[in-house]
N, C-alpha and C positions, 0 to 999 in steps of 0.2 A: 471571677471566680467567687464563690459563695463563702458564708462562714455560718457558723453555729455558735450559740452562746450557752455556757454550762457553767456550774460552780467550780470555782477553784478547788484544786486538789493539791496536796504537798508535793506531788510528782510533777506540778506545774512551776515549782519555785524557781529553778534555774532558767526555764524559758520566759518567765514573766520579768525576771531580774534583766535578762538580756533585752527584751523588748523596752524595758524602762531606759536602760543605757542608750540603746539605739535611737529611742525617741528623743532623749535629751540631746545627744550628739547630733543627729540628723535633723531634727525639726526645731528644737528650742535654740539652736546655735545662730539661728536667723535675728533672734532677739537679745541674746546674751552673749557677752565677750567669751573668748578662750578659756580664761581662768574660771569664769563662772560655770561654764559648761563642765570643765574637767572636775571641779570640786563637787558639783551637783551629781554628775554621773557616778563618781566614787562614792557618793553617800549610801549607795545601795548595801554596801556591807557584805557579809558572807551569806550564803545560801540558808543556812540554818536559821539565822536572824531574820532574814527576808521572808522565810516560810512562816516563822512565828507571827510576824506583822500582818502577813495577809491572811493567816488563819484566825487571828483574833478578831477580825472584822469579816463582814459579809463581802466575799470577792467573787467576781465572775470573770471568765475569760472568753475571748472570741477566738475560735479556732477555725483553721481553713477547712472548708466543707470537703474539698476535693483532694486534699494532699495530706492525708494522714491526720494528725493531731496538733499541727504546728500552731502555736499561740501567735496571734497577730494583734492582740489587744487586750487589756484588762481594765477593770474598775472595782473599786471598793467603797462601802459606806458602813459607818458605824451606827449604833442604835439612836444616835441623836440627829442623825441625818448628814453628818459631815462626810464629804467625799475626799479622802486623802489622795487618791490616786486615779488618774484616768489616762492611760498612756497607749499609744499606737505605734506598730511597727512603721517606720517611714514608708516601707513599700505598699503599705495598706491604708495609708492616710487618704482622706476624701473619698472613701469608698462606703460610707455609712456605718461603719463598725463602732466608731465613737458614739454615734446617734443611737445605735441599737443598744449598746452597753448602757447609755445613760437611761434610755427608755426601761431597761431591766430594772435599774435602781428605782425610778420613778414607780414602777408598778409595786415594787417590794415596799418602798416607803409608805404608799397608800394603804396597802394591806396592813402594815404594821402600826398604822395610825401616827406616823411621823408627821409633823405640822409643816416642816419645811427642810430643803436641802442648803447646805453651805459648802464652799470651796475655797480653798487659798489657791487662785488660778494664776498661772504665769503669764506674762506678757503674752506668749505665744497662745495659750489656751482661752485668754479672755473673750476675743471675738466668738469662739465656739460657744461658751457659756451664755454670752449676751444673746445669740440667736434663739436659745432656749430659755429666754425670758429671765436669767439670772441678772441681778443688778449689782453694781458695785456699791458696798457699804463703806469700805476703808481701803485706802492705798497703804500698803505694808511695806516695811523696809527690813526683813529678815537677814541673818548672816548664817552663812555656813562657815564655822571657824572665823576667820577674819574677813571673809569675801562677802561683800553687800550684794542683795538682790533687791528687786521690785517685784511685788506680786499684789494681788487684790483679794480681799475677803469679798466673796460675792454670794448672794442668798436669792432663794426663790421659794415660794410657798409650793406645797404639794397640793394637787387636785385643783389647781386654778384658784387658789385662795387670793384674798385681796391685795397681797404683796406687801402686807405690814408685818409679817413674820420676822423676828430677828433670831439669830442663833443665841444659844444659852453661853 
């Protein structure tokens, strides 16, 4: 099954929020314990707040080419090159969707003159970003409420820079 990438619309809020939750529960659960998965998946909040967050930055969605407009993944990036979210529906993982979405962000970052990309990658996402040239700058220990997590600040220059770029 193919997919198309397009800009996020407010009508995508519930579908992207559902993809986020399914991804955390279905994919990240390999690397995080049940309590971490629960609080992370619940962090999505309500649809209106979710839509405001997605609309405040540049967000793209991948939709099923053959089955209507079903959202199978999404990515966002802000004006500094920070990728806050890249999530796939588990049924569409490892099918090139995340790679295509990251490619969309890379193209736009280059057009906008953004020097580099950064992400706080989960344990689950770290190998994906490493395959695309991101490197770990720092191991982080954030919390959602009282629940501790591990993730990684990862960076990569845009347009094959020398790799010395650091996030602001």
